[in-house]
N, C-alpha and C positions, 0 to 999 in steps of 0.2 A: 399486445400482452398486457395482462395486470401484474404487477411487479411491485413485490416489496422490497424496499431499501433500510437496511440500518446504516449509520453511517453518514446518511446523505447529507448532513447539513455541513460536514467537513470539506475540506479543500477539493478534493477528489469527487464528491457525492454531490458538491455543488453543479461540478461541471459535466459529471455525467447525468444526473437530471435533464441539464439543458439537452444535450443529446438525446437521452431515451425521450422526451417530448417531442422533439422536434420530429421525431421516428413514429410518432402518434402512440405510445405507448400510456398506458393508464397508471400512475404513481402514486405509491402510499409511502409516506417516510417513516419509519419508528425515531421518536425522538423525545427525549425528556424534556424538550423546551417545543411543544407543539404550537407554541404561537407564533414561534421564529420560522416555521417551515416554510410557508405562503411567501415570505419574502426571502428566504432563502434558496430556496427550491423552485418557486414558481407558483403561480395564483392558482392553478388548478392542481397542485399536489396536496393529496389528503396526507394527514397527519395521524399517526398512531401512538398513544402513550404508552401503552404497555401491550405485549404479545397476548396477555389476557383477551384482548380484543380480536385475536384472530380464533375465532369458534369453527369448530368442524365443518359448518355450512358456507363459510368464507373462503372464497377461491381465489387465488394467486396461481398464474401461470409460471411464474419464476421469483427467485428470490435472491438478491445481492446483499450480500452480507460483509461490510465494511467498518462495522462500528470495532471501535477500540480504544481505553484511554490513553494518551499520549506516552509513548516510553520513557521519552529522553528529559520529561520536565521534571520530574521530582527523584529523589534520594532512593534508592532500592531497598528500602527498609523491607521486614518480613511482611508488613501490613501492604507497603505498595506492591509488592510482587502478588500479594492475592489480590489486589484489587485489578492488576493488569491481567491476570489469571481471569478472574470472573467477568470483566468486561468483554473479553475473548470466548474464553472457552465454557464458561459457564454460559455466557449468551448462547452462543452456537448451539449448544445441547439445549437449549428453553426452543430454538427454532426447529432443530431436528424433530424435537417431541409434537410441535405443533404441525409439522409437515407430516409426521407417522399418523396425528389423529384428524388429519383434513380429509374429507370426505372423496373431495377431486384433489389430488396431490401437484404441485408443481410438476414441470417437466426438467426442472434445472436448478439445481443452487449453485451460483457462485460464490466463493467463501474467502475470505481474505488469511492473507498469511504475508511473509516477508523472507528476503533473502537471508536473514539472519538466520534462517532454519539450516542452514550449512555451518553457522559457527566460524571461526576464525581459522580459514581454510589456506593461508598464505598466499601465493601466487597459482596456485592452481586454477584451471578454468572448468567452471561450475555447471553441470548442465542438471536436467531435472533427475537424472537416475542417480546423483550423489545422495548419500546417506545425511541424514539430520548430525550436526554436532553437537557437543557435550555441555555448551555454557548455558546460563538461563533465558537468553533469547531463543538458542535453538530449542532448547526443550519447552518453551512456550508455544513458539512455532508449531511442535510436532504436536502437542498436546491440540492446540486449535483446530490443525489440519484433521485430527485423528476423531475429534468432535464432529467437523463436517461429513466425514467420510462415511459417518453411520447412516447418513442420508439414502446412500446407496442401498442399503437394507429394504428401502421403499420403494425401489426402482426408478430413482431421482438420480439423473446424471449430475455430478458434481465435479466443479471445475476449483483447482486450488491456485488462488494469487498468490505467487511468491514476489512480492512488490519490492521494488528498489527505492531508492531517493527518487522522488517525483518532482521534477522542477516545474515551477509555475510561477509566473510574474505576480499572480493575486496573493502570495505567502508559502508557507512552508519552509523546507530549507533555505531556498533561494532568497526568499523574502528577510529570513532571518540575516542571510550572508551581505546582503545586499547595501546595508546602511555603513558599516565596519570597512567593506570595500571600498565604497565611494569615499569615506575619510581618509583613505589609506592605511586603514588599519588592519587590511586583511591580513590574514596568516598561514602559513603550512601548521597542518596539526602533526607535531611530533616528527618523527623521520621523513613524513610526506609518503612512504611506500606502500600503505595500506591502500586495497583496491576500494574504488567507489562505484557501484552501479547504479546507473541513474537511468531515468526515462521521461522524456519532453510528458508532459500533462496531455497531449493531444494525442499521441501515439498510446498512451495509457488507457485513456476512453476508446482509441479504436479498437484496443486488444480487448477490451471489455465487452465490447460490442460483438467482435465477431466470436468469442466464447459463449455470448448469450445466445447468438443465432444459427450456429453450427453445432448441429447436433451430432457430429462424428468427434468431436472434442470432449475429452474428459481425463480426470486426473490432474496432476501438477503441472503449472506453465510458470516458468521464469518471467516476470513482467519488467524487463529492462531493456535497453537499448542494446544493440550488439556489440557496441564498442565501449567495454568497461575503461576507469581511467583512475591511474590512482590519486592521491589526494594531493600530491604536487605537481602534477598535470591540470587536475581541478582548480586549483587556487591560481595557476599561473594563467589558464585558459579565461578564466573568470575576471582575473584583473586587466587582463590584454581586451576584453571583450568591452570593459567598462573605460580602457585609456588610463589606468593606474597601475602603480607599480605595487608589486606584493611584497614587502621588505621584511616581513616579522615572520617569527615562528612562535609558535605556542608548545612549549616542552612537554614531554610526556608526562615528568613527575608532576606538573602544575596542574595537569588535566586529571590527573588521578586522585591527586589530594583535595582539587574543588568538586570532583563527581564521583569519586569510589568507584564502586563497579562498573557504574553506568559508563564509565571512560573507555569503555571496551567497543561503545558505539562510534567511538570516535577513532579510535587509534588500532583497530583491528576491522578489516573488510572481506569482500567475497568478490571474486572475479567471475560476473555471473554470465552465461550465454542463454540467450532465448530460444534455445534449440527448437524444442518443439512449436513454437508458435511460426518460427521460421521454415520449418520443415511442412507445414501447412501453407505455403505460400503468403504469409503476412509480409505487407512490405510497409517498413519504418519511414515514415515521413521526415524524422531527424534522426539519423543513425548515428550520428558525430556530433560530439559535446560542443565544438565550435558553432558549426551550423543551428544548434539548439539552443544556447545561450542567443546568436544576433537574434534569432528570430523572437525570443523572449524579451528580450532587453534593448533591443533599437529599431 
């Protein structure tokens, strides 16, 4: 297939490119830094600097939309919230516009979202039938998904990727946590009761490939492992895997003072179940956190 990928130079995108190239697909990556695409994504991957380059005569069989500015890296001022919206919602709307104008439309759009769609749901087990929450991350995800669903009006199969915490030894959340935990500075966050819905990056890529290739699958999908854990459990499991103690606690009030509204990303969570993918017969290679961490770190 001829595939257009946004967010291809990110942590997930790079590994996904490797898998797609191995299957023989022809890849084009949308990037603001086209000079980095070949080194990050593969020598044979084409770079696109603007969606204006997608003319009606140009054909893509599939679009995978993973782009979005990091949500946790900067204070959520009104300006920053607009940047987060534009990098997700506005970009997705432009993609759908290009799909609508294409002479030969792609058959499928896989579009990013996040488990933050559900808001702070406490201990409730969440499958894809649950409604959106009401905080900023939930509203962001709902708008993002709404923009992608508009492609259905053009006969495109749309899959919404409600992504959890993707674990990879190459960076991301786990990459940020490794050094403090190795230095015995790892800490539980607040009371540690908040849920963390995670997924091994190999399973994540396998789920994306399944959704790309299975024409019977459409709609929202929880892109997480089946066994969510609390922050306290995650902290202890990571510490044990690294053969280190986890002795500290990061108090909630300190995180709120330091991060403002963003602290909800650390102190609140979602207990998410990948019900629809499991019902389709998808088999996880790393369903449990201890096994996933051992695979990644040992």
